[in-house]
N, CA, C and O atoms as a GROMACS GRO file, in nm:
protein
  424
    1MET      N    1   7.329   4.224  10.539
    1MET     CA    2   7.444   4.240  10.625
    1MET      C    3   7.566   4.191  10.549
    1MET      O    4   7.566   4.080  10.497
    2GLY      N    5   7.669   4.272  10.543
    2GLY     CA    6   7.791   4.233  10.475
    2GLY      C    7   7.872   4.136  10.558
    2GLY      O    8   7.857   4.130  10.680
    3SER      N    9   7.957   4.059  10.492
    3SER     CA   10   8.038   3.960  10.565
    3SER      C   11   8.133   4.026  10.663
    3SER      O   12   8.161   3.969  10.768
    4SER      N   13   8.184   4.146  10.632
    4SER     CA   14   8.274   4.212  10.726
    4SER      C   15   8.200   4.254  10.852
    4SER      O   16   8.258   4.253  10.960
    5ASP      N   17   8.070   4.290  10.840
    5ASP     CA   18   7.991   4.326  10.957
    5ASP      C   19   7.976   4.206  11.049
    5ASP      O   20   7.995   4.218  11.171
    6LEU      N   21   7.944   4.092  10.992
    6LEU     CA   22   7.926   3.972  11.071
    6LEU      C   23   8.057   3.930  11.135
    6LEU      O   24   8.059   3.895  11.253
    7GLN      N   25   8.166   3.933  11.062
    7GLN     CA   26   8.296   3.895  11.118
    7GLN      C   27   8.334   3.988  11.232
    7GLN      O   28   8.382   3.941  11.336
    8ARG      N   29   8.315   4.117  11.215
    8ARG     CA   30   8.350   4.212  11.320
    8ARG      C   31   8.267   4.185  11.444
    8ARG      O   32   8.322   4.182  11.555
    9ASN      N   33   8.137   4.166  11.430
    9ASN     CA   34   8.050   4.144  11.544
    9ASN      C   35   8.074   4.009  11.610
    9ASN      O   36   8.062   3.998  11.732
   10GLU      N   37   8.109   3.906  11.533
   10GLU     CA   38   8.129   3.775  11.592
   10GLU      C   39   8.250   3.771  11.685
   10GLU      O   40   8.260   3.680  11.768
   11ASN      N   41   8.340   3.866  11.673
   11ASN     CA   42   8.453   3.874  11.764
   11ASN      C   43   8.419   3.950  11.891
   11ASN      O   44   8.497   3.950  11.986
   12SER      N   45   8.303   4.014  11.894
   12SER     CA   46   8.259   4.092  12.009
   12SER      C   47   8.180   4.005  12.105
   12SER      O   48   8.097   3.924  12.063
   13GLN      N   49   8.207   4.021  12.232
   13GLN     CA   50   8.130   3.947  12.332
   13GLN      C   51   8.035   4.038  12.409
   13GLN      O   52   7.932   3.992  12.458
   14LEU      N   53   8.069   4.164  12.420
   14LEU     CA   54   7.980   4.265  12.476
   14LEU      C   55   7.960   4.373  12.371
   14LEU      O   56   8.057   4.430  12.320
   15ILE      N   57   7.836   4.400  12.338
   15ILE     CA   58   7.805   4.499  12.235
   15ILE      C   59   7.718   4.606  12.300
   15ILE      O   60   7.608   4.577  12.347
   16LEU      N   61   7.767   4.730  12.302
   16LEU     CA   62   7.692   4.841  12.358
   16LEU      C   63   7.620   4.914  12.245
   16LEU      O   64   7.681   4.951  12.145
   17LEU      N   65   7.490   4.934  12.262
   17LEU     CA   66   7.412   5.015  12.169
   17LEU      C   67   7.400   5.153  12.230
   17LEU      O   68   7.340   5.168  12.336
   18LEU      N   69   7.455   5.254  12.166
   18LEU     CA   70   7.447   5.391  12.215
   18LEU      C   71   7.322   5.452  12.154
   18LEU      O   72   7.323   5.501  12.041
   19VAL      N   73   7.213   5.450  12.231
   19VAL     CA   74   7.079   5.472  12.179
   19VAL      C   75   7.037   5.619  12.189
   19VAL      O   76   7.041   5.682  12.294
   20SER      N   77   6.997   5.669  12.073
   20SER     CA   78   6.937   5.802  12.060
   20SER      C   79   6.847   5.794  11.937
   20SER      O   80   6.843   5.692  11.869
   21ILE      N   81   6.777   5.901  11.910
   21ILE     CA   82   6.693   5.902  11.790
   21ILE      C   83   6.779   5.888  11.665
   21ILE      O   84   6.735   5.832  11.565
   22ASP      N   85   6.903   5.940  11.670
   22ASP     CA   86   6.993   5.926  11.556
   22ASP      C   87   7.026   5.779  11.528
   22ASP      O   88   7.031   5.737  11.413
   23PHE      N   89   7.049   5.703  11.635
   23PHE     CA   90   7.077   5.559  11.621
   23PHE      C   91   6.956   5.489  11.558
   23PHE      O   92   6.970   5.412  11.464
   24ILE      N   93   6.838   5.517  11.612
   24ILE     CA   94   6.717   5.452  11.564
   24ILE      C   95   6.688   5.489  11.418
   24ILE      O   96   6.642   5.406  11.341
   25ASN      N   97   6.716   5.613  11.381
   25ASN     CA   98   6.690   5.658  11.245
   25ASN      C   99   6.797   5.620  11.144
   25ASN      O  100   6.778   5.635  11.024
   26SER      N  101   6.910   5.571  11.192
   26SER     CA  102   7.018   5.532  11.102
   26SER      C  103   6.988   5.395  11.041
   26SER      O  104   6.985   5.295  11.112
   27LYS      N  105   6.965   5.392  10.913
   27LYS     CA  106   6.935   5.266  10.846
   27LYS      C  107   7.049   5.166  10.866
   27LYS      O  108   7.024   5.049  10.894
   28TYR      N  109   7.173   5.212  10.853
   28TYR     CA  110   7.287   5.122  10.867
   28TYR      C  111   7.295   5.067  11.010
   28TYR      O  112   7.306   4.946  11.030
   29CYS      N  113   7.289   5.156  11.110
   29CYS     CA  114   7.298   5.111  11.249
   29CYS      C  115   7.182   5.020  11.285
   29CYS      O  116   7.202   4.912  11.341
   30TYR      N  117   7.062   5.063  11.253
   30TYR     CA  118   6.944   4.992  11.298
   30TYR      C  119   6.921   4.862  11.221
   30TYR      O  120   6.886   4.760  11.281
   31GLU      N  121   6.939   4.864  11.090
   31GLU     CA  122   6.907   4.746  11.011
   31GLU      C  123   7.025   4.652  10.991
   31GLU      O  124   7.005   4.533  10.970
   32THR      N  125   7.147   4.703  10.995
   32THR     CA  126   7.263   4.618  10.969
   32THR      C  127   7.334   4.579  11.098
   32THR      O  128   7.338   4.462  11.135
   33GLU      N  129   7.388   4.676  11.167
   33GLU     CA  130   7.464   4.648  11.289
   33GLU      C  131   7.376   4.588  11.398
   33GLU      O  132   7.415   4.490  11.462
   34LEU      N  133   7.259   4.646  11.420
   34LEU     CA  134   7.170   4.597  11.525
   34LEU      C  135   7.124   4.455  11.495
   34LEU      O  136   7.121   4.370  11.584
   35GLU      N  137   7.088   4.429  11.372
   35GLU     CA  138   7.042   4.295  11.333
   35GLU      C  139   7.149   4.189  11.364
   35GLU      O  140   7.119   4.083  11.419
   36ALA      N  141   7.273   4.219  11.328
   36ALA     CA  142   7.382   4.126  11.355
   36ALA      C  143   7.405   4.110  11.505
   36ALA      O  144   7.427   3.998  11.552
   37ALA      N  145   7.400   4.218  11.579
   37ALA     CA  146   7.422   4.213  11.724
   37ALA      C  147   7.313   4.131  11.792
   37ALA      O  148   7.344   4.048  11.878
   38LEU      N  149   7.188   4.153  11.756
   38LEU     CA  150   7.078   4.078  11.818
   38LEU      C  151   7.084   3.930  11.784
   38LEU      O  152   7.046   3.846  11.865
   39GLU      N  153   7.129   3.899  11.665
   39GLU     CA  154   7.145   3.758  11.626
   39GLU      C  155   7.249   3.690  11.716
   39GLU      O  156   7.227   3.578  11.762
   40LEU      N  157   7.359   3.757  11.741
   40LEU     CA  158   7.462   3.702  11.830
   40LEU      C  159   7.409   3.689  11.973
   40LEU      O  160   7.439   3.592  12.042
   41HIS      N  161   7.331   3.787  12.016
   41HIS     CA  162   7.272   3.784  12.150
   41HIS      C  163   7.178   3.664  12.164
   41HIS      O  164   7.182   3.592  12.264
   42GLN      N  165   7.094   3.643  12.064
   42GLN     CA  166   6.999   3.531  12.067
   42GLN      C  167   7.069   3.396  12.068
   42GLN      O  168   7.022   3.301  12.131
   43LYS      N  169   7.182   3.388  11.998
   43LYS     CA  170   7.259   3.264  11.993
   43LYS      C  171   7.350   3.249  12.115
   43LYS      O  172   7.425   3.152  12.125
   44GLN      N  173   7.344   3.344  12.208
   44GLN     CA  174   7.426   3.348  12.329
   44GLN      C  175   7.575   3.348  12.298
   44GLN      O  176   7.655   3.290  12.371
   45LYS      N  177   7.610   3.415  12.189
   45LYS     CA  178   7.751   3.433  12.153
   45LYS      C  179   7.800   3.570  12.198
   45LYS      O  180   7.920   3.597  12.196
   46ALA      N  181   7.708   3.656  12.240
   46ALA     CA  182   7.742   3.791  12.286
   46ALA      C  183   7.629   3.843  12.371
   46ALA      O  184   7.518   3.790  12.369
   47ARG      N  185   7.658   3.947  12.447
   47ARG     CA  186   7.556   4.018  12.524
   47ARG      C  187   7.542   4.157  12.466
   47ARG      O  188   7.642   4.226  12.444
   48VAL      N  189   7.421   4.198  12.441
   48VAL     CA  190   7.391   4.331  12.388
   48VAL      C  191   7.333   4.415  12.502
   48VAL      O  192   7.240   4.373  12.570
   49ILE      N  193   7.390   4.535  12.520
   49ILE     CA  194   7.346   4.624  12.626
   49ILE      C  195   7.309   4.760  12.565
   49ILE      O  196   7.396   4.833  12.518
   50PRO      N  197   7.181   4.795  12.567
   50PRO     CA  198   7.144   4.929  12.522
   50PRO      C  199   7.183   5.032  12.628
   50PRO      O  200   7.153   5.015  12.747
   51VAL      N  201   7.248   5.138  12.586
   51VAL     CA  202   7.282   5.250  12.674
   51VAL      C  203   7.203   5.369  12.620
   51VAL      O  204   7.228   5.417  12.510
   52ILE      N  205   7.107   5.415  12.698
   52ILE     CA  206   7.016   5.520  12.652
   52ILE      C  207   7.082   5.657  12.672
   52ILE      O  208   7.098   5.704  12.785
   53LEU      N  209   7.119   5.719  12.561
   53LEU     CA  210   7.187   5.848  12.567
   53LEU      C  211   7.089   5.963  12.578
   53LEU      O  212   7.105   6.052  12.662
   54ARG      N  213   6.985   5.961  12.494
   54ARG     CA  214   6.887   6.070  12.489
   54ARG      C  215   6.747   6.010  12.481
   54ARG      O  216   6.729   5.895  12.440
   55SER      N  217   6.650   6.088  12.521
   55SER     CA  218   6.510   6.043  12.518
   55SER      C  219   6.469   6.009  12.375
   55SER      O  220   6.494   6.086  12.282
   56CYS      N  221   6.407   5.895  12.360
   56CYS     CA  222   6.354   5.850  12.232
   56CYS      C  223   6.262   5.732  12.259
   56CYS      O  224   6.256   5.683  12.372
   57LEU      N  225   6.193   5.686  12.160
   57LEU     CA  226   6.099   5.575  12.177
   57LEU      C  227   6.171   5.440  12.160
   57LEU      O  228   6.126   5.356  12.082
   58TRP      N  229   6.278   5.421  12.230
   58TRP     CA  230   6.356   5.298  12.219
   58TRP      C  231   6.276   5.178  12.268
   58TRP      O  232   6.300   5.065  12.225
   59ASN      N  233   6.180   5.202  12.359
   59ASN     CA  234   6.102   5.091  12.413
   59ASN      C  235   6.003   5.034  12.312
   59ASN      O  236   5.928   4.941  12.345
   60ARG      N  237   6.002   5.087  12.190
   60ARG     CA  238   5.918   5.033  12.082
   60ARG      C  239   6.004   4.971  11.973
   60ARG      O  240   5.959   4.953  11.860
   61THR      N  241   6.129   4.939  12.007
   61THR     CA  242   6.223   4.885  11.910
   61THR      C  243   6.239   4.734  11.929
   61THR      O  244   6.184   4.675  12.022
   62SER      N  245   6.314   4.675  11.840
   62SER     CA  246   6.339   4.531  11.847
   62SER      C  247   6.429   4.492  11.964
   62SER      O  248   6.438   4.374  11.998
   63PHE      N  249   6.495   4.589  12.027
   63PHE     CA  250   6.582   4.558  12.141
   63PHE      C  251   6.520   4.602  12.274
   63PHE      O  252   6.588   4.603  12.376
   64ALA      N  253   6.394   4.637  12.273
   64ALA     CA  254   6.326   4.687  12.394
   64ALA      C  255   6.323   4.584  12.507
   64ALA      O  256   6.314   4.621  12.624
   65LYS      N  257   6.330   4.456  12.474
   65LYS     CA  258   6.324   4.352  12.576
   65LYS      C  259   6.455   4.338  12.654
   65LYS      O  260   6.458   4.272  12.758
   66LEU      N  261   6.561   4.400  12.605
   66LEU     CA  262   6.691   4.391  12.672
   66LEU      C  263   6.699   4.488  12.790
   66LEU      O  264   6.636   4.593  12.790
   67GLN      N  265   6.779   4.450  12.889
   67GLN     CA  266   6.800   4.537  13.005
   67GLN      C  267   6.888   4.654  12.963
   67GLN      O  268   7.002   4.636  12.922
   68ALA      N  269   6.833   4.774  12.973
   68ALA     CA  270   6.904   4.894  12.931
   68ALA      C  271   6.972   4.963  13.049
   68ALA      O  272   6.933   4.945  13.165
   69LEU      N  273   7.072   5.040  13.018
   69LEU     CA  274   7.143   5.123  13.115
   69LEU      C  275   7.129   5.268  13.072
   69LEU      O  276   7.106   5.293  12.954
   70PRO      N  277   7.143   5.365  13.162
   70PRO     CA  278   7.163   5.352  13.305
   70PRO      C  279   7.036   5.304  13.378
   70PRO      O  280   6.936   5.270  13.316
   71ARG      N  281   7.044   5.303  13.508
   71ARG     CA  282   6.937   5.254  13.595
   71ARG      C  283   6.801   5.306  13.549
   71ARG      O  284   6.786   5.424  13.518
   72ASP      N  285   6.705   5.218  13.546
   72ASP     CA  286   6.568   5.247  13.505
   72ASP      C  287   6.558   5.299  13.362
   72ASP      O  288   6.458   5.360  13.324
   73ALA      N  289   6.661   5.276  13.282
   73ALA     CA  290   6.667   5.322  13.142
   73ALA      C  291   6.643   5.472  13.131
   73ALA      O  292   6.588   5.520  13.031
   74LYS      N  293   6.684   5.544  13.232
   74LYS     CA  294   6.672   5.691  13.231
   74LYS      C  295   6.783   5.746  13.142
   74LYS      O  296   6.900   5.720  13.169
   75PRO      N  297   6.749   5.820  13.038
   75PRO     CA  298   6.851   5.870  12.945
   75PRO      C  299   6.961   5.949  13.016
   75PRO      O  300   6.934   6.029  13.106
   76ILE      N  301   7.084   5.927  12.975
   76ILE     CA  302   7.197   5.998  13.035
   76ILE      C  303   7.176   6.149  13.028
   76ILE      O  304   7.209   6.220  13.123
   77SER      N  305   7.122   6.198  12.918
   77SER     CA  306   7.105   6.343  12.901
   77SER      C  307   7.008   6.403  13.003
   77SER      O  308   7.009   6.524  13.024
   78SER      N  309   6.925   6.321  13.068
   78SER     CA  310   6.828   6.374  13.163
   78SER      C  311   6.876   6.369  13.308
   78SER      O  312   6.808   6.418  13.398
   79TRP      N  313   6.993   6.310  13.332
   79TRP     CA  314   7.047   6.307  13.466
   79TRP      C  315   7.103   6.445  13.501
   79TRP      O  316   7.168   6.509  13.419
   80GLN      N  317   7.078   6.488  13.622
   80GLN     CA  318   7.133   6.616  13.665
   80GLN      C  319   7.285   6.607  13.673
   80GLN      O  320   7.356   6.701  13.636
   81ASP      N  321   7.336   6.493  13.721
   81ASP     CA  322   7.480   6.472  13.732
   81ASP      C  323   7.521   6.366  13.628
   81ASP      O  324   7.501   6.246  13.650
   82ARG      N  325   7.576   6.410  13.518
   82ARG     CA  326   7.614   6.317  13.410
   82ARG      C  327   7.721   6.219  13.455
   82ARG      O  328   7.724   6.104  13.409
   83ASP      N  329   7.810   6.262  13.544
   83ASP     CA  330   7.912   6.170  13.594
   83ASP      C  331   7.847   6.054  13.668
   83ASP      O  332   7.892   5.940  13.656
   84GLU      N  333   7.742   6.080  13.743
   84GLU     CA  334   7.670   5.975  13.813
   84GLU      C  335   7.606   5.879  13.713
   84GLU      O  336   7.608   5.757  13.733
   85ALA      N  337   7.550   5.932  13.606
   85ALA     CA  338   7.489   5.848  13.502
   85ALA      C  339   7.594   5.759  13.437
   85ALA      O  340   7.572   5.639  13.419
   86LEU      N  341   7.707   5.817  13.402
   86LEU     CA  342   7.813   5.739  13.337
   86LEU      C  343   7.872   5.635  13.432
   86LEU      O  344   7.908   5.526  13.389
   87THR      N  345   7.882   5.668  13.560
   87THR     CA  346   7.930   5.572  13.659
   87THR      C  347   7.831   5.457  13.669
   87THR      O  348   7.871   5.341  13.681
   88ASN      N  349   7.702   5.488  13.665
   88ASN     CA  350   7.599   5.385  13.668
   88ASN      C  351   7.610   5.292  13.548
   88ASN      O  352   7.597   5.171  13.562
   89VAL      N  353   7.634   5.350  13.430
   89VAL     CA  354   7.652   5.269  13.310
   89VAL      C  355   7.776   5.181  13.323
   89VAL      O  356   7.771   5.062  13.295
   90ALA      N  357   7.886   5.240  13.366
   90ALA     CA  358   8.011   5.163  13.380
   90ALA      C  359   7.993   5.047  13.477
   90ALA      O  360   8.042   4.937  13.452
   91ASP      N  361   7.925   5.071  13.587
   91ASP     CA  362   7.902   4.965  13.685
   91ASP      C  363   7.812   4.856  13.627
   91ASP      O  364   7.836   4.737  13.649
   92GLY      N  365   7.709   4.897  13.553
   92GLY     CA  366   7.621   4.799  13.489
   92GLY      C  367   7.694   4.714  13.387
   92GLY      O  368   7.672   4.593  13.380
   93VAL      N  369   7.779   4.776  13.307
   93VAL     CA  370   7.858   4.702  13.208
   93VAL      C  371   7.953   4.606  13.278
   93VAL      O  372   7.970   4.492  13.235
   94ARG      N  373   8.015   4.651  13.387
   94ARG     CA  374   8.105   4.564  13.464
   94ARG      C  375   8.030   4.442  13.515
   94ARG      O  376   8.080   4.330  13.506
   95GLN      N  377   7.910   4.462  13.568
   95GLN     CA  378   7.831   4.350  13.621
   95GLN      C  379   7.797   4.250  13.510
   95GLN      O  380   7.809   4.129  13.530
   96VAL      N  381   7.755   4.300  13.395
   96VAL     CA  382   7.722   4.212  13.282
   96VAL      C  383   7.847   4.137  13.237
   96VAL      O  384   7.841   4.017  13.209
   97ALA      N  385   7.960   4.205  13.231
   97ALA     CA  386   8.085   4.141  13.189
   97ALA      C  387   8.124   4.030  13.286
   97ALA      O  388   8.166   3.923  13.243
   98GLU      N  389   8.110   4.055  13.415
   98GLU     CA  390   8.144   3.952  13.514
   98GLU      C  391   8.050   3.831  13.501
   98GLU      O  392   8.095   3.717  13.505
   99GLU      N  393   7.921   3.858  13.484
   99GLU     CA  394   7.825   3.748  13.465
   99GLU      C  395   7.858   3.670  13.339
   99GLU      O  396   7.853   3.547  13.339
  100TRP      N  397   7.892   3.740  13.232
  100TRP     CA  398   7.926   3.677  13.105
  100TRP      C  399   8.049   3.589  13.119
  100TRP      O  400   8.052   3.477  13.068
  101LEU      N  401   8.150   3.638  13.188
  101LEU     CA  402   8.272   3.559  13.209
  101LEU      C  403   8.242   3.434  13.291
  101LEU      O  404   8.298   3.328  13.265
  102ASN      N  405   8.156   3.447  13.390
  102ASN     CA  406   8.118   3.331  13.472
  102ASN      C  407   8.044   3.227  13.388
  102ASN      O  408   8.066   3.107  13.403
  103ILE      N  409   7.957   3.272  13.300
  103ILE     CA  410   7.883   3.180  13.212
  103ILE      C  411   7.979   3.110  13.118
  103ILE      O  412   7.972   2.989  13.099
  104LYS      N  413   8.069   3.187  13.057
  104LYS     CA  414   8.162   3.131  12.958
  104LYS      C  415   8.265   3.038  13.021
  104LYS      O  416   8.310   2.942  12.958
  105SER      N  417   8.303   3.064  13.144
  105SER     CA  418   8.405   2.979  13.208
  105SER      C  419   8.341   2.865  13.288
  105SER      O  420   8.409   2.773  13.332
  106GLY      N  421   8.209   2.873  13.304
  106GLY     CA  422   8.135   2.785  13.388
  106GLY      C  423   8.119   2.647  13.359
  106GLY      O  424   8.054   2.575  13.436
   0.00000   0.00000   0.00000
C-alpha cells in the first residue's frame, strides 16, 4: 500500500465499497484500497460499508462479515425498482453516519 493511499483513506470516516465482480477482480481495489479500508475499520477510525451493485461471490471475501447494503445484501441490479434500491442504500448510509457521529461525539 502506498503512503498516498493510506493518507487518503485515513481522512475518510465512511468508506463505501461498490461491489461487483470487477471490484473483486481488481488487484488494486481488492488488495490495496480494500486492505487499507479494512485496517481503518478494524481500528475503529472509519466505517466500511459494502454496497452490492451486481451479483457476485462477495460473501466469500475478506469483507463478508460487514453489514452490506441494500437490504438483505440484494444486489442493486436485481431490484425491479432501482430507485427503491438506491433509496435503501442512501437510508442505510445515513443510519450508519448518524451512529458513527454519535460514537465519535459520545
